[in-house]
Structure formats: structure tokens, C-alpha cells
C-alpha positions in Angstrom: 64.6 102.9 14.1 61.9 101.5 16.0 61.6 97.7 16.3 58.2 96.3 16.6 58.4 93.3 19.2 56.7 90.2 18.4 56.0 87.0 20.4 59.4 85.7 21.3 59.7 81.8 22.4 62.2 81.7 25.1 63.5 78.3 25.5 64.3 77.7 29.4 67.4 75.2 29.9 65.9 73.7 33.0 63.3 71.2 32.0 61.4 69.0 34.1 62.4 65.3 33.8 59.1 63.4 34.8 57.2 61.7 31.8 54.4 64.0 30.4 55.7 67.2 32.2 57.0 69.7 29.9 57.5 72.3 32.1 60.7 74.1 32.1 62.5 76.8 33.9 65.2 79.8 33.7 66.3 79.1 37.0 67.5 75.9 38.7 65.9 76.7 42.2 62.5 77.4 40.4 63.0 73.7 38.8 63.8 72.3 42.3 60.5 73.6 43.7 58.5 72.4 40.8 60.0 68.7 41.3 58.3 68.5 44.7 55.1 68.7 43.2 56.1 65.2 41.7 57.6 63.6 44.6 55.4 64.9 47.3 58.7 66.2 49.4 57.9 69.2 51.9 61.3 69.8 53.4 60.1 73.2 55.4 58.6 71.9 58.6 56.7 74.0 61.3 59.2 74.0 64.5 56.0 75.1 66.8 55.3 72.6 69.4 52.2 70.4 68.7 52.1 71.3 64.8 53.0 69.0 62.3 52.5 71.2 59.3 55.4 70.8 56.2 55.4 73.1 53.0 57.0 73.0 49.7 58.4 76.3 50.1 59.9 78.5 52.6 57.5 81.4 51.9 54.6 79.0 52.4 56.2 78.1 56.1 56.5 82.0 56.7 53.2 82.6 56.0 51.8 79.8 58.1 53.9 80.8 60.9 52.6 84.7 60.4 49.1 83.3 60.3 48.9 80.7 63.3 51.7 81.2 65.4 52.3 84.7 65.8 50.6 86.3 69.0 50.6 89.9 67.8 49.1 90.2 64.5 47.3 92.5 63.1 45.2 92.3 59.7 45.8 95.6 57.8 44.5 94.3 54.1 41.0 95.2 53.7 39.0 94.3 50.9 38.3 97.3 48.8 34.9 96.3 47.4 32.3 98.1 48.5 29.9 96.5 51.0 32.7 93.6 51.9 34.3 93.8 55.3 37.0 91.1 54.5 40.4 91.5 56.3 43.5 89.5 55.5 47.0 88.9 56.7 48.7 88.9 53.4 48.3 90.2 49.7 48.0 86.7 48.6 45.0 86.0 50.9 43.5 89.2 49.5 43.9 88.1 45.9 42.3 84.7 46.5 39.3 86.1 48.2 39.3 89.0 45.3 39.1 86.2 42.7 36.7 83.8 44.3 34.1 86.1 45.4 34.3 89.7 43.5 35.7 88.8 39.8 33.0 89.5 37.3 32.6 87.0 34.6 34.4 88.6 31.9 37.6 89.2 33.8 37.1 85.4 35.2 36.9 84.4 31.8 40.6 86.2 30.6 42.0 84.5 33.4 40.8 81.1 32.9 43.2 78.3 31.1 41.1 76.2 28.7 41.6 72.9 27.6 42.1 72.5 23.9 40.5 68.8 23.8 37.3 69.2 26.1 37.0 73.2 26.2 37.3 72.7 30.2 38.3 76.0 32.0 40.7 76.3 34.7 41.8 78.9 37.1 45.3 77.9 37.3 47.9 76.8 34.6 48.8 73.6 36.9 45.3 72.6 37.6 45.0 72.6 33.5 48.2 70.9 33.1 47.0 68.1 35.7 43.7 67.9 33.6 45.6 67.0 30.6 47.1 63.9 32.1 43.3 62.4 31.8 43.5 62.9 27.8 47.1 61.8 27.4 46.8 58.7 29.9 50.0 59.5 31.5 50.1 59.1 35.3 52.9 61.4 36.2 52.9 60.2 40.3 54.5 56.9 40.8 55.0 55.0 43.9 58.7 54.6 44.6 58.0 51.4 46.9 60.1 48.5 46.1 58.1 46.3 43.7 55.4 48.6 43.4 54.3 50.1 39.7 51.4 51.8 40.6 51.1 55.5 39.3 48.4 58.2 39.7 46.9 61.3 38.2 47.1 63.0 41.3 49.8 63.7 44.0 46.8 63.1 46.7 46.0 60.0 45.3 49.8 58.8 45.3 50.0 59.8 49.4 46.6 57.8 49.8 48.4 55.0 48.3 51.8 55.0 50.2 49.7 54.4 53.2 49.0 50.9 52.0 53.0 50.2 52.2 53.4 52.0 55.5 50.5 50.4 57.3 48.5 52.0 60.1 49.8 52.2 64.0 47.5 52.3 66.8 47.7 56.0 68.5 46.2 54.9 71.9 48.8 55.5 74.4 50.9 52.9 75.2 49.7 50.6 72.3 52.6 49.7 69.7 50.1 47.5 67.5 50.8 48.0 63.6 48.2 46.9 60.8 48.5 46.6 57.3 45.0 48.1 56.4 42.6 50.7 58.1 40.0 48.5 58.6 42.0 46.2 60.6 43.2 49.2 62.8 39.8 50.2 63.4 38.8 46.5 64.5 41.5 46.6 66.9 40.4 49.7 68.5 36.9 48.5 68.7 37.7 45.1 70.2 40.8 46.5 72.4 40.3 50.2 73.3 36.5 50.3 73.0 35.3 53.2 75.2 32.9 51.6 78.2 29.6 53.4 78.8 28.7 52.6 82.4 25.2 53.5 84.1 25.9 55.5 87.0 22.7 54.2 88.7 22.9 50.6 88.4 26.3 49.9 87.2 25.4 48.2 83.7 28.2 48.4 81.1 27.3 49.2 77.4 30.0 49.6 74.5 27.9 52.5 72.5 26.5 55.9 74.1 23.4 55.6 72.3 22.7 52.2 73.8 23.6 53.8 77.3 21.1 56.6 76.6 18.3 54.3 75.7 19.0 52.6 79.1 18.8 55.5 81.0 15.4 55.7 80.4 14.4 53.2 82.4 15.6 55.0 85.5 13.3 58.0 84.9 10.4 58.3 87.3 7.9 59.8 85.0 8.8 57.4 82.0 6.0 57.0 79.3 4.7 53.7 78.9 2.7 52.2 76.1 -0.2 49.9 77.0 -1.5 47.1 74.6 -4.7 48.7 73.1 -6.7 45.4 72.8 -9.3 44.8 75.0 -8.4 42.2 77.9 -4.9 42.5 77.0 -2.7 43.7 80.2 0.8 43.7 78.6 2.5 46.9 78.5 6.1 48.2 77.5 8.5 50.9 77.5 9.4 51.1 74.2 6.9 51.8 71.5 8.5 49.4 69.2 7.9 46.6 71.5 4.4 47.3 71.7 4.4 47.0 67.7 6.0 44.0 67.6 3.5 42.5 70.5 0.7 43.6 68.6 1.7 42.0 65.5 3.0 38.7 67.2 -0.2 38.0 69.2 -3.4 40.2 67.7 -2.5 40.2 64.1 -3.9 37.3 62.2 -1.4 35.8 60.1 -0.8 37.1 56.7 0.8 33.8 55.1 -1.9 31.0 54.9 -1.5 27.2 53.9 -3.5 26.8 50.7 -3.7 23.0 51.2 -7.0 22.0 51.1 -8.6 21.4 54.5 -5.5 22.9 56.3 -6.4 26.7 57.7 -3.2 27.4 59.1 -1.9 30.9 59.2 1.7 32.2 60.0 3.3 35.5 60.6 6.2 34.8 58.6 6.8 33.4 55.2 9.6 30.9 56.4 7.1 29.3 58.7 4.8 28.9 56.1 7.7 27.4 53.7 8.5 25.0 56.5 4.7 23.7 57.1 4.0 23.4 53.5 6.7 21.2 53.4 5.2 18.8 55.6 2.2 18.5 53.6 4.5 17.8 50.6 6.3 14.6 52.4 4.8 11.1 50.9 4.3 8.2 53.1 7.3 6.8 54.2 8.4 3.4 52.5 10.7 1.1 54.2 13.5 0.2 52.4 15.6 -3.0 52.7 19.3 -3.5 51.3 19.5 -6.6 48.8 22.8 -7.3 50.5 21.3 -7.5 53.9 21.8 -11.4 55.4 18.9 -12.9 57.0 18.7 -12.4 60.7 20.6 -15.2 62.8 18.5 -17.4 65.0 19.1 -16.9 68.7 21.5 -19.7 69.9 19.1 -20.3 73.5 15.9 -20.4 71.2 13.6 -23.0 72.9 15.5 -23.6 75.9 13.9 -23.4 79.4 14.4 -19.8 80.7 15.4 -19.4 84.4 14.5 -16.4 86.7 17.8 -14.5 87.7 17.2 -15.2 91.4 17.4 -19.0 90.5 20.4 -18.6 88.9 22.3 -16.4 91.8 20.7 -18.8 94.3 21.9 -21.9 92.7 19.0 -23.7 93.7 17.2 -26.5 91.5 13.7 -25.5 91.2 10.9 -26.7 88.6 9.6 -25.3 85.6 6.1 -24.3 87.5 8.2 -22.6 90.4 10.5 -20.7 87.9 7.4 -19.3 85.9 5.7 -18.1 89.4 9.3 -16.0 90.2 9.0 -14.8 86.7 5.7 -13.3 87.1 6.2 -11.8 90.6 9.1 -10.1 89.2 7.0 -8.8 86.1 
């Protein structure tokens, strides 16, 4: 008896425990691999010197070592499409190349995964699942830092967020400074570890290479000079922008004119005109007195005979006429 097969829904025992993720697997090791997508764990580290790459699967690490750290390597997989000279180290790389460059529209459409809500198409089922989180509002990637309840739609966003808790360390040799933000680290490096660019001709120091390059022009024997084109003006400059500034300041009539009747003042800058017109608007100053002010006190020696300092210091008795003559001589 021939049995006609229909679609059979197989319920897999090992299900993902993350909120909003309905993935399930028939083997526990497959579930373990899948959970690393949520946690960001990468237990398989490259042991080659100077390489800090980490991977979620052992097969990925093996492929990385084969492609990047194997001294003798032969690319034996060639793209079968006529006119394509691509060669690849693994079947996976060849398959990716074929899907990206040589799949026709019909086959590409058959392998796409479509969103039932907005009809968006995706090449991978995992990409579709990540997209569905945008419709459901569920953010599966949660920060596990103490006291932080942030969660994200993408694992890459979570990784970027975790740096907020970890901070940023200065990578300059023998510097152990640590900063909570990237901007604080950049400011530290600019202030404390800024590269100094010095002129080999005169020894002048600059903070930026661009400033040094402009300065080096001054030492060229055949440096271009910009002369003022105005008659009877002997000024000249090494930079064209300085010549333009000179012409604008000294040879161009002011574009901002005072509108007060009888005043023909002109100014180059609007701020100068504003300051000038404010002086026109100031009225006559009126001296104000305080009602509580008391009348000025009368001098205690008012009306008394004033003696010359010479008479006072000498202690001599002189007449008023002689004292007045001494005062006049001093004046």
C-alpha cells in the first residue's frame, strides 16, 4: 500500500528561552549554538599571535585559520559560471559568491523569506526573524549589566551599548588612563598624546600636519606672492586669502551705512554699525539726585587764615601779606 506523504509538523524538544524567539531544535548542541546569537558569547578564540578574532562555532574558527593563517594554501574551488574567474577557499564562500552575483531573479525569489506583515524579502531566515522584532516591539537582546534595563533589536547595538559600562582605555603605550565615554578618551589623547609636527628648517612646532604643510610654503625659494592690485598700494601677501581680507578691509567701501540724517558713516561689519547707531540713540544725560542725600557739610576751617606750608614747617610768625607772597611763589 502506497502512503502519500503530507506536511508533518515535527515539534522539536529543545526550544529557545529568550522572549520573542520561537526557535526550536532537535539536538541540544544546536540550541547551545543558537543561544550564542542572543548572549553574544564567542568561546572559540584564534590562538595565532596578533589575532584576536573570536567565533561562535568551531567550524567558523577552523575556516578562519584556513583562510588567514595557513601558509600553504591552494584555491581549488572555481566559479563554474562562464566568464567568471573567481576562486574560493571553501564551498561556503563559493555558494555565497554565487548567490550574490549569479543568481537570476527567479531563483533568488524562491529562496527569499518574506515578511507576512510588510512583504519585505530577506535572504536568510534569521534576518527575517530579526526583522519581525520590529513589528512585535520585542527587543530580544538585553543588557546584563547590574542596574541597566536597556534592550535592543540587534546584537550589534547591544555590543555597542556594553562599551558604555566598560568604558574606554587609552591605547597609548605606558598610559593606564580609563574614561567613561569615547569623547573623553579622544580629548585625553588630543591633550596628552597629541602628535607634534615640527619644521625641520626653523624648528617651529605645530599640532596638526596640515598647519605644518601651510608653514612649509614659507621656506620655498620660489614661493608665489600675491600683490595688491589697487594703485599706489604696496602691500603683498603669501596667502591669497590674506590679500582678499586686505582688500575688503582697506579698499572696499563699507556696505553698512548709518541712516541717521547728517551722518554718513560706513562700516564693514554689521556689529560695528549697530554699536555706532546706539550712540545716536543715547539722549542727554540728566543728573539725578537722591532725595535722601543730606546737604554738604561746611568746611570746619572756612573763612580762616590759610598758612603756607613753608611757614607751618618753619614755625615762624609772618604777616598775611608775606604768607600770600609765599603761596603765589609756590603756584
